[in-house]
ZAGUVO-648755 format. One record per residue: residue in one letter; x negated, y, z of N, C-alpha, C in turn. Coordinates in steps of 0.1 Angstrom, whole numbers, plus 2048, in hexadecimal, padded with zeros to 3 digits. Layout:
AXYZXYZXYZ/...
This chain:
M7F97F48008017FF7FE7F780B802/K7EC80C8077E281B8087DF81C7FB/N7DA80D7F27D68117E77DC8187DE/L7EA8157DD7F381A7D77F78277D9/L7F682A7E57FA8377E67EE8427E3/L7E283D7E67D28427DF7D38447D1/A7D683C7C77DA8387B67E28427B8/T7EF8477BC7FA8507B97F585E7BA/V7ED8617C77EA86F7C87DE8707C0/A7D28667BC7C986B7B37D186F7A5/S7DA86579F7E18687947E6876791/L7ED87B79C7F288379F7E98927A0/S7DF8917A47D38997A67CE89E795/L7CC8907917C48927827D289A77A/A7DD89977D7E889E7727EB8A9777/A7E98B07837F18BD7877E68CA77D/P7DD8C877A7D38D57717E08D3763/G7E48CB75F7E98CA7557F78D1755/F7FF8CE76180A8D77648078E6768/A7FA8E776E7F98F57717F890076C/S7F58FB75F7EF9087517F38FF743/G7F49087397F690472F800902729/T8088FB71F8168FD71C81E8F0722/H82A8F571F8358ED72383D8E571B/N8418D971C8498D57138508C9715/D85D8C971B8628BD72286D8B771B/G86B8B67108778AC7098818B7704/H8808C37028898CD70088B8CF6F0/G8868C56E88878C66DA8968BB6D8/E89A8B46E58A58AC6E68B48B36E7/Q8BE8AC6E48C98B66EA8C68B86F8/L8CB8C76F88CD8CC7078DC8CD708/E8E48D27158EF8D67138F38E070E/I8ED8EB70D8EE8F77028F18F26F6/G8E68EB6F08E78E76E28DB8E16DE/V8D78E56D08C68DF6CE8BF8E96C2/P8B68E56C18AE8EF6B78B48F06AA/G8B98FB6A38BE8FF6978B68FB68D/E8BA8FC67F8B68FB6728B790966B/A8AA9106688AD91A6618B691D658/E8B591464C8C39166408D0915647/Q8D29106548DA9116598E391D661/V8DB9246608DD93166B8E893B665/S8F194066C8FE9456688FC95266B/R8F19566778F296567B8E4967680/T8E39736828D49736898D797E695/V8D497C6A58D79866AF8CA98C6B2/K8C79956B38B999E6B68C099D6C7/V8B399B6D18B399D6DC8A89A36E3/S8A69AD6E589B9B26EF89A9B36FD/M88C9B07038869AC70E87F9BB713/K8829C072087D9CF72687B9CF731/E8769D87398779DD7478799EA746/T8849ED74E88A9FC74D882A05758/D888A10759881A1B763882A18771/D88DA10773890A0F78388AA01789/G8829FB78087D9EC7828859DF77F/D88E9E277A8969D677488F9D1766/M8929C07678909C175889A9B8754/V89A9C07468A89BA73D8A79B6730/F8B29AD72B8B49A971F8BF9B2716/E8BC9B570E8C99BB7058CA9B36F7/P8D59B26F88E39B06FF8E19AA70C/A8EC9AE7148E79A87238F199A721/E8FA99571690298B714903986707/L90397C7069039736F790F96B6F5/S91496C6EC91E9666E992395B6DA/F9249506DA9219486CC92C93E6CA/A9319396C193792E6BF9359246BE/K93A9196C593890D6C59349036BA/G92A8FE6B49208FB6AB91B9056A2/E91B9126A691591F69F90691E69E/T8FF91C6938EF91D6958E992F690/V8E193369D8DF9406998D3945698/R8C994C6978BE94E6988BF95B6A2/L8B695A6AD8B49656B78A89696B5/E8A69756B389A97C6AE8989846BB/I8899816C48899856D087F98C6D2/T87F99B6D58729A56D88719AA6E2/N8669A96E88629AC6F685E9BD6F1/M8649C56F68639D16F685F9D9706/G85C9CF70E8559D27198479D4719/E8429D77268329D872982E9CC730/S8399BF7318349B87398379AA72F/E82F99D73483399272B84098E732/H84998C72785898472B85A978720/E86597072786996671F87796571D/F87C95C71288B95B71388F94D711/V89594771B89893771A8A593871C/L8AC92D7128BC92A7128B9920718/D8C491E7228C690F7288D4910733/T8D59087398DF9087428DA912750/V8E59167598DE9207658D791176D/E8DE9087718D78FD7778CA8FB771/R8C58F97668B88F77618B08FE761/N8B490C75F8B091B7628A991B771/V8B291777B8AD9197878A3912789/T8A49027878988F778A88B8FD782/H88890177687E90277187B912777/K88491F77A87D92478187592478E/E87A91C7948719187A086690C79C/L86790878E85A90078C850909789/M85591278184B92077D845929788/A84C92D79484592F79F83C9297A6/K83B91D7A38319137AB8239137A3/I82291279681A91278A81C91977D/D81291E77A80F92677281791C763/M81B91F75A82491A75082691F746/E82691C73782792372E831915726/H83991C71C840910716841910709/D8429077038439056F284D8FB6F0/D8588FF6F48658FA6F286E9036EA/P8758FB6E28809006D78899096DD/N88F9096E78979106EF89291D6F7/S8869216F687A92B6FA8749326F5/V86D93F6F68649466EF85F94D6FD/R8519506FD84C9597058439616FE/L84296E70083E97A6F5834982702/D82B9886FC82399370282D99E6FE/A8289A970582D9BA70082B9BC6F4/G8339C16EE8349C26E18389B86D4/A8369AC6D983999F6D084699E6CD/S84A9966C285898F6BF85397E6BC/G85F97C6BE86196F6B88739686B5/E87295C6B48819576B08829496B8/I8919486B78969396BC8A19356B1/I8A092E6AC8AC9286A28B491C6A8/W8C09236AF8C99166B98D79136B5/T8DA9086B28E79046B38ED9036C1/F8F79086C08FF9066CC9098FF6CB/S9078F36D190F8E56CC91A8E26D8/N9188E96E49228E66EE9298F26F3/A9358F36F593C8FD6FB93D901709/G93990970E93990F71F93091D71E/T92D91F72A92392A72E916925735/F90B92A72D8FE92772F8F9932734/E8EB9357338E293D7388D694172D/F8D394C72B8C49527258BC95A731/A8B29577338AA95B74189B95973D/C89496474488596474488395E753/L87A95175187895075B86B94D760/I86195775B855960764859960770/P85095E77885296178985696D78B/G864971790866983793870985788/H86D98277F874988775887988772/Y88897A77889497577689B97D782/E89597F78C89898779A898997796/S89499778D8959AB78B8A29AB77E/G8A799D7788B29A37738B299B768/M8AB9987628A898F7548AA983755/F8BA9827538C29757538D197B74B/G8D89717438E49767408EE96973B/P8FC96A73990495E73890295F727/V90295172290294E716910947712/N91B94C70E92994970B9289406FB/V92A9366FC93092B6F493C9276F1/N94692C6E89509286E895891E6DA/
């Protein structure tokens, strides 16, 4: 039993640096409750989203709420108009909470089709098909950003 415990601790110790830095991809290419990565030729519209800090210290997305039709494929053009690095993550509220807690513990970047992380002044895009109806969330999960207001609802009808 002691050898098993030592082996487990050793393997976790060796794996920890991989989780502590670099990129993260936890299978987000597969079906999520909010949908699936979309195909560019299926895009029905483009939605522009900006991320920035306000003069009073809040961090915001504009628009503050997004709405889509079930089955719709969209191109989200995301621009970081702020002075800090920000990210845009599409998921359920519950998964974003869990993910945010993990990011508070380790330095993590994403390589997932439902997210984009951008330096100040940079732009990126997500092509997404909203295959399920419901209320979901977009958020910046960089430590402190969610708490400063960087989240909003995604309504899919």
